[in-house]
N, C-alpha and C positions, 0 to 999 in steps of 0.2 A: 612681490611681496616683501622681499628684503632689500636693503640698500646695496648689501656686499654678499658675494658667494662665500667669501672667507674673510674674517677678520683676525689678524694675528697680533697678539700682545706681546711686544718685545721684538727688537731687531737685531738680537745676537745671532750666533751661527745657524741654530734652529729655526728661528723666526725668519730671518731672511732668505734662507735656503727655500723654507717651505712657501713664503709668499711668492717668491719667484717662479718657483715650480707650479703653483696654481695659475699664476698669471700667464705663464708660458701655454698653458692648456687653455687660454681664453676666458678665464675667470676673472670677476671683478674682485679685486683684492685690496684690503686696507691694513697698513701696519700701524699700530698705536706704540709710540716710544715715550716714556716719561723722562729720559735723559736729554740733556742739552743738544745732543747730536746723535743720529743714528749709529748702530754698531753694538750696543750692549756691553755688558761687562767685558765680553772677549775683547773688543777693540779699545776700550777705555780704561780699565783697571785690571784686565786679566790676562788672557793669552798673549796678544800683541805687546802690550807694555813690558811684561815680564821677559819676553823673549828678546825684545829689543834692549832692555836692560842688560840682559846677559850678554848679547853680542857686543854691545859697547863696552862693558867691562872688560870682555875678553880682548877686544881690539886695543883699547887704550892701555890696559895693564901689560900687553904683550904677552899674556898667559900661554898662548901657542907655541911661542919661540922660546920659552924658558927651559926646553929640554935641550936646547943648543947652548943658551947663553947664561943660564944659571937662574936661580929663584930672584935674584935681586934686579934682572932685567925688566924694564918697563919702556914702554913706547913714549908715554907721557909722564914725567915725575911727579907732577902734582895734579891727580884728578880730582874734580869737584863734582858736587850733585848737579850744578849747572851743565857740566859736560854731559852727563848722563840725560838731563832733561831736554837738551836741545836736540839731540837725535831721536828722543822719544816723540817730541812734538811733531817733527817733520813726517815720521812714520805714521803717527796717528792721523795726521791730516791728510795724508795720502789714502790711508784706508777708508776714511769716511767719504772722500770724494769719489773713490771707486764704487763705494756701496751706493752713495746717491745717484751716481750715474746708472747703475744697474737697475735701481728702482725706477729711474725716469725711463730708460730704454725699454723696460718691460711694462711701463704703465702701471706700476704699483703705487697706489696712493699712500701717503703716510702723514700722520698726524701726531703732534707733540702734547702730552698730557698723562695723567694719571687715570688708568681704566679700571672700573668695578662693573660687577654683573648687576643687572636690575633683573633680568631672568635669563633662561639659558640662550636665548638669541637677541638679547638686547644688553649693550654695554653703555656706561655713563662714563664719559671723559671730562675730567676737570682739567681745563688749560691753566697755564701759568698765571694769566691775568684773572683768574676765577671765573671765567666763562664756563658754562656746564653745557655740554651738548650730548645727545645720545646717537648710537648707531646700532643697526641691526644686521644681522648675519645668519645665513643658513647653517653655517658652521663657525666655530671659534677654535683657534689654535693657541695655547697658552705657552709661550717660549720665554717667560720671565726671568729665568736664569736664578742666580743665587747671590747672596750678600754675606759678608763675614759674619760668623757667630761672635757675638761680644757679650759675654758673661758680665753680671753686674759687679762683681768681685774685683774685675781688672780695671785699674784707674786710668783709662784711656785718655790721653790728653793731645793727641795728634803731633807730638814732638818727641818725647822719650819712650812712651807706652802707645804703640800703634797697631792697627789691624793692616792686613795685605793691601786694601785699598788706599790708605793713607801713606803708606811706605814711598809711594811714587812722587810724593809731593814734599819730601824732606829737604831741609835748605843746607845740611852739611852731612858728609860721610862720617858716620861714628868710627872711632877708633876700635871700639868694642861692642858687641851685639848679643843679646840672648834670645834665641827663637824657641818660643813655646810651641810644641807640635812638630812631630816627625812625619807628617804626612807628605804629600807631593808638593803643596804650594810651600810649606816651611822648609823642606829640604832645598828646593829650588832657589829660594831667596838666601837661604843660609850659606850654600856653596858659592852663589854669585858674589855676595858680599865678601866671602872668604878669599875669593880670586882677586879683590880689590885691597887684599891684605889687613881687612878688618878682623879682629880677633873673634871668632864665632863660637858660641856654645849652643847646643841644642838639647832641649829637655823634653821628655815625654814620658807620660805614666807608664806606657806599654813598654815591655822589655825588648820588643822587637821593632823594626820599622819595616814599611814597604812590603809587607808580608804576602800581597799577591804577586810578587816578583819571584822569580826562581832565586832560591836561596843562595846558590853558590856566585850569582850575579851581585847580590846585596852584600855578601861577603867580601867580593873583590872591591865593590864601591865603598864600603865602610872602611876597609884598609886604606884606600886612597884618600879619604877624608882625615882619618887619625894620622897618616903619614905628614899631612901638611898642617898638624897641630889644631885641626877643629876638635873641639870637646863634645861628646855624645853621652849625655847623661841620660841614659834610657832606663826605664823602670823607677823614675823619680818624678815627684809632682811638686809643682809650685804652689805651697799652701797660702803664701803671703807675698804681695807685690807692693812696695811703696816707693813714691818718689821723694828723694832726699832734698836738702836744702842747697847742696852744691850742684843739683841738677842732675845727678846720677840716679839710678834706680837701684833698689836692693830686693834680691828675692830670697826668700827663705824657703827651702825644699822641706818635704816631709821627713826627710832624713837628718834634720837639723841642721844642714849645710847652708851657709849663707853666701851669696854671690852678688857682686857689684857690677854693674855695667853702664855704658852711656846710652844704650837704646834697647827697648825689649819689643819684639815683633810677636804678637799673639796671632798664630795661624793654626789654631786647632779647630778646625771644621768651618763649614760654611751652611747657612740656612736657605731654604727656598724663598725667593722673594713673592710669596703668595698672600701675605697678611693683608694687603690693601685690596685684594681683589673681590670682596664680599662674596667668598664661596659659599657662604651659608644660604645666600638668596637661590642658589641651584641646587642645594642639597649635597654639595661636594666637600669632602674633608681631607685637609692636609695631614701629615703625620708630624710627630713632635718637633722634626727637623724642617717643617714647612715643605715637605716633597709631596708629589702627587703620584697616586698609584695609577698605572695604566697598563693595558693589553700590551705585551711586548712586541707583537707582530703589527698591530695596527696603532698603537700609540692613542687609543681611544680610553677616555675616562669611564667612570660608570654613569656619567650623563651622555647619552647618545650622540649628541652633535658637538660635544666639546672634547678637543684632543690636547695633549701636552707632550712636550719634546724638549730634549736638552737637559742641561743640569738640574732642571727642576723636577726631573723623574728619577735622579740618582745616578748610581754607578752606569757608566764608566766616567760621567762627567767630562768628557773630552770634546773640544770643538770639532774635531773631525767626525766623530760618531754622532754628535748633536745635528751637524748639517744633514746627515744621512736620516736620522730620526725625524727631522722637520720636513725632509722631501717626501718621505714615505707618509707620514700623518697627513700631509697635505694632499696627497693624492688620494688616500682613503676617504679623507673628508669631502672631496669634490666627486667621489664616485670612479675615480680612475683605477685602473689595474696597478697593484703595486707589489713588486716582487720581494721577496724576503731577502734580507740583506746577507752578505757573506758571512759565513760561520766565523771566520777569523779575522780580526781587525787588529791593527798595531797600536800599542800603547806607547806613547812616548813621554819621558820625563826629561825636561829641559834644565837638568842640575849641570854642575861642573864636576865631574864628565857627565856626558848624556848617558840615559838607559832607555832601550826601547825593547819592546818584547811583543811576540804574536804567537799565539797557539798554547799549547799545554807546558806547565813547568814540570820540572823533574820530580817535584813532590805530587803534582796532580797525576803523573804517569804511575806512580807508586800506589797512590789512593785506588786508581782504577785497575790495578793489577795488569797492566800492559808491559810486556817484556819489551825493553829498550836499549839502545845504546846511545852515547853521546860522542860528539866529535868537538874538539876545543881547538881554537886558533887565538893566538896572542898577536896583537897588532905589531909588535916588535918583530914578529917573524916575517912580516912582509916588506919587500923593498921599500915601498910607499912609507910604511910605518917609519922606517929609518930615515928617509928623505925628510919627513916632517918632524923629526926628532922625537917620536913618541916612544915613551917606555912603559907605557900602561894601555889598557884596552883589551877587551876580551870577547870573542863571538862563541856561542855555544849552541850546537845544532843537537836536536834530539830525534831519533828515528826510531820507529816500530821495528823490532826484530822479525816479526812476522811478515809484515807486508813491505818492510824497507822504506815506507813512506815518511816524509818529514812530518813532524807533529809539533815541533816547537822551534822557534828561533829566539835566542835571548842575547843581546849585546850591551855592553858598558864600554863607553869610550868615545873618542872623537867622531863625531858623524853618525852616531847610532841611529839617530831618528831618520836619517836618510837611508842608511845601509839595510834597515830592517825590510823594506820594502821588496827586495829581491826574495827573501826568505817568505814573506807573505804571499807573493804571487806563486812561489813553488807549492807553499802549503795548501793555498786554496785551489791550485790546480792538480793537487794530489800527486806531486811529484816525489820521486824517491831519491835515495843516496846517489844513485848513478848520474843524476843531473849535475850534481857538483863535481863529481869526478871526471865525467866526460865533457863537461862544457868548458868552453875557453873563455877566460875573463881578460879584460884589458890588463896590460902589465906596464908600468908597477901602479896599482890601486889598493885601497884599503879592502875593496870587494873581492880582491883575490883571497881575504881570509875565509870566505865561503869554500874555496876549493881546498884550502889546508884542513879547515874542520871537517869537510866531507871526507877527505882521505884519512884523517884521524879516525872516523867512525868507521870507514869502509875497511881499514886495515884489520880491525877487530872482528866486523861482520863477516868478512870473507866475500869473495867474487861469486855473484849470483849464478854464473856459469858453471861454477864448480858444484853448484848444488843441484843443477837440472841432471 
């Protein structure tokens, strides 16, 4: 009856994981991608490029060794945009080759073109050469991702006023930069360019930033940014942005303050890329930011055979969670059993320094009225931290006083996005403070901070044996 069991629109983390999962279960699958190459935003303008840019910046600038050799230390004295782009292209080519091999190995068909609905089971695909074809499917998975929000009042020119996609194609590194938006994307790019010794200012109308992260972690992070002369103008809005004749950009804030800079990065939100899907044809409606509402357990939309996963469904908008959403959606769509995902997943912010978190924050513990105790460890307390020359870095564990279970792990510092998985495992396996006190960690490692933080909390919680 249908050409395919499942048609996936988009080949980012959610799309590719969903497509491969369905194909592994013997279903006929087609992936439609409108980009020049498969991979979606994650591979070409989002996750992989930004993290590659970060790693390249830290390596060439000698950032990690400055604790030993001083702030003036650099591995490469003159770092150019071409230095960053060269490594970026190598990484992206590798990612695309791996993905294309996965599709071929699992016999996933893929087609390049722009898809839109004719009806709930039929999609029209417009190819680059203008050819139009139609495909039919028992189920459709929308994994179209997002695109940068580009308000009309911003004079985008791709050179001095850019969005986060355009930033990857800059020809020269700016001496100064203003980032509008203190969300995850804005903060990641702001700190990366700060590590390259660009003078960075961050502007956001909200008086706080990263509100979903534990407040103590954000305070430590904020201190580190200001310590290296980053300007954080929170609670202020850019009322006017104009390009000057000398090539610079002038911003006028609602406070009346005027700022001049070489480059402006507008990173205040993203939109679901749903505007070209002709959702009206199937009676589906996106919200004001182009996002789709789904059942959080099955990722089914209000149209029975249409599913959506990844950034297009909103928070948490992570590559890692998008992959799992796509896998679950595909299994449900083809009638396979899908287990509910683990309750606690890690959130990683690839700023400089990294932030990663899993479980409840201290603020959430207070809101829920759960009696708790915290354990703190600073990376400089570990021998590995000394070896690495770290004078910053913080690991925070939150335990229930009643059950002694770990309920939250929050880290800011070098390797935070790797270290968090230890805490994630203990948390999801319902481990207690005793795990960290009694377990043996490799020495010297940064992971030893878990034992230090566990002992810090245990010293105040008391030995469980004394309470029996």
